C-alpha positions in Angstrom: 8.0 -1.9 -4.6 4.0 -1.2 -4.2 2.7 2.3 -3.7 0.1 1.4 -1.3 0.0 -0.5 2.2 -2.8 -1.8 4.5 -2.1 -2.2 8.1 -4.7 -4.7 9.2 -7.6 -3.7 12.0 -9.7 -5.5 14.2 -9.9 -6.6 18.0 -10.4 -10.2 17.3 -9.1 -12.9 15.0 -12.3 -12.9 13.1 -12.5 -8.8 12.7 -8.6 -9.0 11.5 -9.3 -11.7 9.1 -12.6 -10.4 7.9 -10.9 -6.9 7.1 -7.7 -8.6 5.4 -9.9 -10.2 3.3 -12.3 -7.5 2.0 -9.1 -5.5 1.9 -7.7 -8.0 -0.1 -11.2 -8.5 -2.2 -10.8 -4.9 -2.7 -7.4 -4.8 -5.0 -4.9 -4.2 -2.0 -1.6 -5.9 -3.3 0.6 -5.5 0.6 -1.0 -6.2 4.1 1.3 -5.8 7.0 -0.3 -7.9 9.7 -0.8 -5.6 12.9 -3.1 -6.8 16.0 -1.4 -5.3 19.2 -1.8 -6.6 22.5 -2.8 -10.3 20.7 -3.1 -13.6 22.4 0.0 -15.0 20.9 -1.4 -18.5 19.8 -4.3 -16.2 18.1 -1.4 -14.0 16.7 0.2 -16.9 14.7 -3.0 -18.3 13.5 -3.6 -14.5 12.5 -0.2 -14.6 10.6 -0.5 -18.2 9.2 -4.0 -17.4 7.3 -3.4 -14.1 6.2 -0.4 -15.4 4.2 -2.3 -17.8 2.4 -5.0 -15.4 1.7 -2.2 -13.2 0.7 -0.5 -15.4 -1.4 -4.0 -16.7 -2.8 -4.2 -13.2 -3.8 -0.4 -12.4 -5.1 -0.2 -10.0 -2.4 2.5 -9.7 -0.2 2.3 -10.2 3.6 4.4 -8.7 6.2 4.1 -8.7 10.0 4.4 -6.0 12.6 7.1 -6.4 15.2 7.2 -10.0 15.0 10.4 -11.1 13.0 10.5 -15.0 14.7 6.8 -15.2 13.5 7.8 -13.8 9.7 10.1 -16.1 9.9 8.4 -19.1 10.6 5.6 -18.7 8.5 7.7 -17.6 5.3 6.0 -14.1 5.4 6.9 -11.9 2.6 8.8 -9.9 5.8 8.3 -7.5 8.7 8.0 -4.0 10.2 9.5 -2.7 13.1 9.4 0.0 15.4 12.2 2.2 17.0 11.9 -0.1 20.1 11.6 -3.4 18.3 14.0 -6.0 17.2 16.9 -3.9 15.5 17.0 -4.1 11.9 20.5 -5.8 11.7 19.2 -8.3 13.7 16.1 -9.1 11.7 18.1 -8.8 8.3 20.4 -11.4 10.3 16.8 -13.7 11.0 15.2 -13.1 7.8 18.0 -13.1 5.2 18.8 -10.5 2.3 15.9 -11.5 0.0 13.0 -10.3 2.6 11.4 -7.0 3.0 12.0 -5.1 6.1 10.4 -1.8 7.1 11.3 0.6 9.8 9.2 3.8 11.9 10.9 6.9 11.6 9.1 10.3 13.3 12.2 12.6 13.4 14.8 13.4 10.8 17.2 11.5 12.9 15.1 8.6 13.1 15.4 8.8 9.1 19.0 8.8 9.1 19.0 6.6 11.7 16.7 3.9 9.3 18.8 5.0 6.1 21.9 3.6 7.7 20.2 0.3 8.6 19.4 -2.5 5.4 15.6 -1.5 5.8 14.0 -1.1 2.5 11.6 1.3 3.3 10.9 3.7 6.3 7.3 4.3 7.8 7.3 8.3 8.7 4.7 9.4 10.8 2.1 10.1 12.3 0.6 12.8 9.7 -2.6 13.3 12.1 -3.9 11.8 15.1 -5.1 8.3 14.9 -7.1 6.3 17.3 -5.6 3.0 15.9 -2.3 3.3 17.5 -1.2 3.4 21.2 1.3 5.8 22.8 1.1 8.1 19.5 4.7 9.6 18.3 4.7 13.5 17.7 2.1 14.8 14.6 4.2 15.4 12.2 1.6 17.3 9.8 2.4 17.8 6.3 4.7 20.4 7.4 6.9 18.1 9.3 7.1 15.8 6.5 8.1 18.6 4.2 11.0 19.7 6.3 12.2 16.2 6.6 12.4 15.7 3.1 13.7 19.6 2.5 16.8 18.6 5.0 17.7 15.5 3.3 18.2 17.3 -0.2 20.2 20.1 1.7 22.2 17.2 2.8 22.5 16.0 -0.9 21.5 12.5 0.4 19.2 10.5 -2.2 15.5 10.4 -0.8 14.8 7.0 0.5 11.5 4.8 -0.4 9.3 7.3 2.3 5.7 5.8 3.5 3.4 8.3 5.2 1.7 6.8 8.2 -1.0 7.6 10.6 -4.4 8.8 9.9 -3.8 9.3 6.1 -6.7 9.4 3.5 -7.2 9.6 -0.4 -6.9 13.6 -0.3 -3.9 13.7 1.4 -1.9 12.0 -1.6 -1.1 14.7 -4.5 -0.1 16.6 -1.3 2.2 13.9 -0.5 3.3 13.4 -3.4 4.3 16.7 -4.3 6.5 16.8 -1.1 8.7 13.3 -1.9 6.6 10.9 -0.3 7.1 7.4 -2.0 4.0 5.8 -0.8 1.6 5.5 1.8 0.4 3.2 4.6 -3.4 3.4 5.2 -5.7 1.8 8.2 -9.0 3.4 8.3 -10.3 4.1 5.8 -9.9 1.2 4.1 -11.1 -1.1 6.5 -14.3 1.3 6.7 -14.2 1.2 2.9 -12.5 -1.6 1.3 -13.6 -0.4 -2.4 -11.6 2.8 -1.7 -8.8 1.0 -2.7 -9.0 1.2 -6.9 -8.7 5.2 -6.0 -5.9 5.2 -3.8 -3.8 2.9 -6.6 -5.6 5.4 -9.6 -3.9 9.0 -7.4 -0.5 7.0 -6.7 0.4 5.6 -10.2 
């Protein structure tokens, strides 16, 4: 599983597509299509186009929130928040071979996600980010450290956890030291797609 995921950004379908294309051109191999409050028809078109762009670049394309759209366009998977469709139902709809990621904000969320059949956990936010509405409590590095430590104390295998929420390149060494598997990045790659190469070098 790739260790770097780009979460798409943009206020319009055109902006979203431009940003996704730039990220792919910059070397991203995993896109999560995320466009909150989008008109449904336009979101479906964005997902269809993103799937094609990703396929052309041999990159993974997953859809935020919408399991049925992910199924309809044969996306590589879906990312689900705690209030979205349950992981079990998504698994029934999408089948065993699709990627299903689940959001978590606390140790109890992480334990819940570990009991479900999701493939990775998006844990955060690391810090404040303006790209997400209704932000959950900020974890900071200390929050990640406490959660990983708790899992170790319970002698549980550490799942594939992605740090999310305001993550920048300079955060990677400390996150890796803590035991985080990968990162989901939006703002820094949208603003500077060429930085993708540096992310991938540090994440190796």
